VEXDREN-2710 file (C-alpha; in Angstrom, 1 decimal):
% VEXDREN-2710
k/r/px/py/pz
1/MET/15.9/9.2/14.7
2/GLY/19.6/9.1/14.2
3/GLY/21.7/8.9/11.1
4/GLU/21.8/10.4/7.7
5/GLY/21.4/9.0/4.2
6/GLY/19.8/5.8/3.0
7/GLY/22.0/3.1/4.4
8/LEU/20.6/0.2/6.2
9/ALA/22.9/0.4/9.2
10/GLY/23.9/3.2/11.5
11/GLY/20.4/4.5/12.5
12/MET/17.3/5.6/10.8
13/PRO/17.2/8.6/8.4
14/GLU/15.1/11.7/9.2
15/LEU/11.8/12.4/7.3
16/SER/11.1/16.1/6.6
17/GLY/7.7/17.6/7.3
18/ALA/7.1/18.2/3.5
19/LEU/7.9/14.5/2.8
20/ALA/5.5/13.4/5.6
21/LEU/2.7/15.6/4.0
22/LEU/3.4/13.9/0.6
23/LEU/3.1/10.5/2.1
24/ILE/-0.2/11.5/3.7
25/LEU/-1.5/12.6/0.3
26/ALA/-0.3/9.3/-1.1
27/ALA/-2.3/7.6/1.6
28/LEU/-5.4/9.4/0.5
29/MET/-4.8/8.5/-3.1
30/HIS/-4.3/4.8/-2.2
31/ALA/-7.5/4.6/-0.2
32/SER/-9.4/6.3/-3.0
33/TRP/-8.4/3.8/-5.7
34/ASN/-9.0/0.9/-3.3
35/ALA/-12.6/2.2/-2.8
36/MET/-13.1/2.3/-6.5
37/VAL/-12.1/-1.3/-6.7
38/LYS/-14.3/-2.2/-3.8
39/ALA/-17.3/-0.6/-5.5
40/SER/-16.6/-2.3/-8.9
41/PRO/-18.9/-5.3/-9.9
42/ASP/-15.9/-6.7/-11.7
43/ARG/-12.8/-6.1/-9.6
44/LEU/-10.2/-7.8/-11.6
45/LEU/-11.3/-6.0/-14.8
46/LEU/-11.0/-2.6/-13.0
47/LEU/-7.7/-3.5/-11.6
48/SER/-6.5/-4.4/-15.1
49/GLY/-7.7/-1.0/-16.4
50/ILE/-5.9/0.7/-13.5
51/THR/-2.7/-1.2/-14.3
52/VAL/-3.0/-0.3/-18.0
53/ALA/-3.4/3.5/-17.1
54/TYR/-0.5/3.7/-14.7
55/GLY/1.6/1.4/-17.0
56/ALA/1.1/3.6/-20.0
57/GLY/1.9/6.8/-18.0
58/ALA/5.1/5.1/-16.7
59/ALA/6.1/4.0/-20.2
60/ILE/5.9/7.5/-21.4
61/CYS/8.1/8.7/-18.5
62/LEU/10.7/6.1/-19.5
63/LEU/11.6/8.1/-22.5
64/TRP/13.3/10.7/-20.3
65/LEU/14.6/8.3/-17.6
66/PRO/17.8/6.2/-17.4
67/LEU/17.8/2.5/-16.9
68/PRO/17.8/1.4/-13.3
69/LEU/21.3/0.2/-12.3
70/ALA/22.0/-3.5/-12.6
71/GLY/21.8/-4.0/-8.9
72/ALA/18.1/-3.0/-8.8
73/TRP/16.8/-5.5/-11.4
74/PRO/16.5/-8.6/-9.2
75/PHE/14.5/-6.7/-6.7
76/LEU/12.4/-5.2/-9.5
77/LEU/11.6/-8.5/-11.1
78/LEU/10.8/-10.2/-7.8
79/SER/8.6/-7.3/-6.8
80/ALA/6.7/-7.6/-10.1
81/CYS/6.0/-11.2/-9.3
82/VAL/4.7/-10.4/-5.8
83/HIS/2.5/-7.6/-7.2
84/GLN/0.8/-10.2/-9.6
85/VAL/-0.2/-12.4/-6.7
86/TYR/-1.1/-9.4/-4.5
87/ARG/-3.5/-8.0/-7.1
88/TYR/-5.5/-11.2/-7.5
89/ALA/-5.6/-11.6/-3.8
90/LEU/-6.8/-8.0/-3.4
91/ALA/-9.8/-8.6/-5.6
92/TRP/-10.5/-11.8/-3.7
93/MET/-10.3/-10.0/-0.3
94/TYR/-12.9/-7.4/-1.5
95/ASP/-15.1/-10.1/-2.9
96/HIS/-15.6/-11.3/0.7
97/GLY/-14.9/-8.3/2.9
98/ASP/-15.8/-4.7/3.4
99/LEU/-13.5/-1.7/2.9
100/SER/-13.5/-0.4/6.6
101/ARG/-12.4/-3.8/8.1
102/SER/-10.3/-5.6/5.5
103/TYR/-8.3/-2.6/4.3
104/PRO/-7.2/-1.4/7.7
105/VAL/-6.1/-4.8/8.8
106/ALA/-4.2/-5.5/5.6
107/ARG/-2.6/-2.0/5.5
108/GLY/-2.2/-1.8/9.3
109/ALA/-0.3/-5.0/9.8
110/ALA/2.0/-4.4/6.9
111/PRO/4.4/-1.7/8.5
112/LEU/4.8/-3.9/11.5
113/ILE/5.9/-6.9/9.3
114/THR/8.0/-4.5/7.2
115/THR/9.8/-3.1/10.3
116/LEU/10.5/-6.5/11.7
117/ALA/11.9/-7.6/8.4
118/MET/14.1/-4.6/8.1
119/ALA/15.4/-4.9/11.6
120/SER/16.5/-8.4/10.9
121/MET/18.6/-7.0/7.9
122/GLY/20.2/-4.2/10.0
123/GLU/17.9/-1.2/9.9
124/VAL/17.3/-1.3/13.6
125/PRO/14.8/1.3/14.9
126/SER/15.3/3.2/18.1
127/LEU/13.2/2.7/21.1
128/PRO/11.1/5.8/20.5
129/ASP/10.6/4.7/16.9
130/LEU/9.5/1.3/18.0
131/ALA/7.0/2.8/20.5
132/ALA/5.6/5.0/17.7
133/LEU/5.4/2.1/15.3
134/ALA/3.7/0.0/17.9
135/LEU/1.2/2.7/18.6
136/VAL/0.5/3.1/14.9
137/GLY/0.1/-0.6/14.4
138/ALA/-2.1/-1.0/17.4
139/GLY/-4.4/1.8/16.2
140/LEU/-4.6/0.6/12.6
141/VAL/-5.3/-3.0/13.6
142/GLY/-7.8/-1.8/16.2
143/LEU/-9.5/0.3/13.5
144/GLY/-9.8/-2.8/11.4
145/LEU/-11.1/-5.0/14.1
146/SER/-13.7/-2.5/15.2
147/ALA/-15.1/-2.0/11.7
148/GLY/-18.2/-3.4/10.4
149/SER/-21.6/-4.4/12.0
150/ALA/-22.1/-8.1/11.2
151/ALA/-24.3/-9.9/13.6
152/GLY/-26.0/-13.2/14.1
153/GLN/-24.9/-16.8/13.8
154/GLY/-21.6/-17.3/12.0
155/ALA/-20.7/-13.6/12.2
156/ALA/-17.5/-14.2/14.3
157/GLN/-16.3/-17.0/12.1
158/ALA/-16.8/-14.9/8.9
159/ARG/-15.0/-12.0/10.5
160/GLY/-12.1/-14.2/11.4
161/THR/-11.9/-15.4/7.9
162/GLU/-12.0/-11.9/6.6
163/ILE/-9.2/-10.8/8.9
164/SER/-7.1/-13.9/7.9
165/ARG/-7.4/-12.9/4.2
166/ALA/-6.4/-9.3/5.1
167/LEU/-3.4/-10.6/6.9
168/LEU/-2.3/-12.5/3.9
169/ILE/-2.4/-9.2/2.0
170/ALA/-0.4/-7.5/4.7
171/ALA/2.3/-10.1/4.3
172/MET/2.5/-9.5/0.5
173/ILE/2.6/-5.7/1.1
174/ALA/5.5/-6.1/3.4
175/CYS/7.3/-8.4/1.0
176/TYR/7.1/-5.9/-2.0
177/THR/7.8/-2.9/0.3
178/VAL/11.1/-4.5/1.5
179/LEU/12.0/-5.5/-2.1
180/ASP/11.2/-2.0/-3.5
181/GLY/13.1/-0.3/-0.7
182/PHE/16.2/-2.2/-1.5
183/GLY/15.6/-1.9/-5.2
184/ALA/15.0/1.8/-5.3
185/ARG/18.1/2.5/-3.3
186/ARG/20.2/0.5/-5.7
187/SER/18.5/1.9/-8.9
188/GLY/20.2/5.2/-9.1
189/SER/16.7/6.7/-9.7
190/ALA/13.6/5.9/-7.7
191/LEU/11.4/7.3/-10.4
192/SER/13.0/5.1/-13.1
193/TYR/12.6/2.1/-10.7
194/THR/9.0/3.0/-10.2
195/CYS/8.2/3.4/-13.9
196/TRP/9.9/0.1/-15.0
197/LEU/8.2/-1.8/-12.2
198/SER/4.8/-0.3/-13.3
199/VAL/5.4/-1.2/-16.9
200/ILE/6.5/-4.8/-16.2
201/ASP/3.8/-5.3/-13.6
202/SER/1.1/-3.8/-15.9
203/GLY/2.1/-5.9/-18.9
204/ALA/2.1/-9.2/-17.0
205/PHE/-1.2/-8.6/-15.2
206/THR/-2.9/-7.3/-18.3
207/ALA/-1.9/-10.3/-20.3
208/GLY/-3.4/-12.6/-17.6
209/ILE/-6.6/-10.7/-17.5
210/VAL/-7.0/-10.7/-21.3
211/ARG/-6.8/-14.4/-21.3
212/ARG/-9.5/-14.6/-18.7
213/LYS/-11.8/-11.9/-20.0
214/GLY/-11.3/-12.0/-23.8
215/GLY/-13.2/-9.2/-25.6
216/ALA/-14.8/-7.9/-22.5
217/TRP/-11.3/-6.7/-21.4
218/LEU/-11.1/-3.7/-23.8
219/ALA/-14.5/-2.2/-22.8
220/GLY/-13.7/-2.5/-19.0
221/ALA/-10.1/-1.1/-19.3
222/SER/-11.1/1.9/-21.4
223/ARG/-13.5/3.4/-18.8
224/GLY/-12.7/6.7/-17.3
225/GLN/-12.5/5.3/-13.7
226/SER/-9.7/3.0/-14.9
227/VAL/-7.7/6.1/-15.9
228/ILE/-8.4/7.9/-12.7
229/GLY/-7.6/4.9/-10.6
230/GLY/-4.4/4.3/-12.6
231/LEU/-3.2/7.9/-11.9
232/LEU/-4.0/7.7/-8.3
233/SER/-2.2/4.3/-7.9
234/LEU/0.9/5.4/-9.8
235/GLY/1.2/8.6/-7.9
236/ALA/0.7/7.1/-4.5
237/TYR/3.3/4.4/-5.2
238/ALA/5.9/6.8/-6.8
239/ILE/5.7/9.0/-3.7
240/ALA/6.2/6.0/-1.3
241/LEU/9.1/4.7/-3.3
242/TYR/10.9/8.1/-3.4
243/ALA/10.3/8.3/0.3
244/THR/12.2/5.0/0.9
245/THR/15.3/6.7/-0.5
246/ARG/15.1/9.5/1.9
247/GLY/13.9/7.8/5.1
248/ALA/13.8/4.4/6.9
249/VAL/11.5/1.9/5.1
250/GLY/9.5/0.9/8.2
251/VAL/8.7/4.6/9.1
252/VAL/7.7/5.3/5.5
253/ALA/5.5/2.4/5.5
254/ALA/3.7/3.4/8.7
255/LEU/3.0/7.0/7.5
256/ARG/1.8/5.6/4.2
257/GLU/-0.6/3.2/6.0
258/SER/-2.4/6.3/7.4
259/SER/-4.5/5.6/4.4
260/VAL/-6.7/3.4/6.8
261/ILE/-8.1/6.7/8.3
262/PHE/-9.2/7.8/4.9
263/ALA/-10.6/4.4/4.1
264/ALA/-12.7/4.5/7.3
265/LEU/-14.1/7.8/6.3
266/ILE/-14.7/6.7/2.7
267/GLY/-16.3/3.5/4.0
268/ALA/-18.7/5.5/6.1
269/LEU/-19.6/8.1/3.5
270/TRP/-19.6/6.0/0.4
271/PHE/-20.5/2.5/1.5
272/ARG/-22.6/3.6/4.6
273/GLU/-20.4/1.5/6.9
274/PRO/-20.8/2.5/10.6
275/LEU/-18.3/4.8/12.2
276/GLY/-18.7/4.0/15.9
277/ALA/-16.9/5.1/19.1
278/ALA/-14.4/2.2/18.9
279/ARG/-13.3/3.1/15.4
280/VAL/-13.0/6.8/16.4
281/ALA/-10.7/5.9/19.3
282/ALA/-8.7/3.6/17.0
283/ALA/-8.3/6.5/14.6
284/VAL/-7.1/8.8/17.4
285/THR/-4.5/6.2/18.3
286/VAL/-3.3/6.1/14.8
287/ALA/-3.0/10.0/14.7
288/ALA/-1.1/9.9/18.0
289/GLY/1.3/7.3/16.6
290/LEU/1.9/9.4/13.5
291/LEU/2.6/12.6/15.5
292/LEU/5.1/10.6/17.7
293/LEU/6.9/9.3/14.6
294/GLN/7.5/13.0/13.6
295/ALA/8.4/14.0/17.0
296/VAL/11.2/11.4/17.9
END
């Protein structure tokens, strides 16, 4: 990858090995809280508890952080709106799909959409970058398509519907990834941007769930799993946002989406979803693409 700094033009910035490892840790954290949501009998309630936990943590951090610069606020507010729709859609996706199919398709398609969007705005990847991103995307989508063991009449139609919902999530992920990439670069502080986004996002989502759930909201939001999920979610997103200020957004997104490998393993161990040869081959493809991203 050529070029230095965080500009959109003039090539794609390098990612250090340490930052790549941090992004892989963020991927594990992200897959873990998604598994918690999938396992919950009331996904919206758990998601609300998670947002309260990370929103509270972010609010404390704001005491020591400067305000984001003025140029970041339009991106921040638009991203908060996209996150509202995304979270409702995520609960809906898990209501009708499993972790090892829906999650890989949603997260796997997102970096491809993100890279296309960024390329249209001047951040053009090199041919080796494109090859690596294509390999990652093919492996991630292949992992999603090979997951699950539905059989019988109507299984193909149900699977197609599940994948369509996951692709809708992918489009939302790409949308807020691009918004946050631009916003974080203009904020003066990626951490400040992350915390303000978390506080606004948490407040808006929580207000909506309180209206829906009433008194049941407090009991659900105060559970320990909500706190754990909130910390995992905030940590994973903060790492990803920081990385967008140090590397090309499309490449950062692709590394972050290695979470699908962890999701496949969690699905097999926690939800007893099958881990067949096709899914293993897809995971190997993903790993090869990630190695290529670091080599070029």
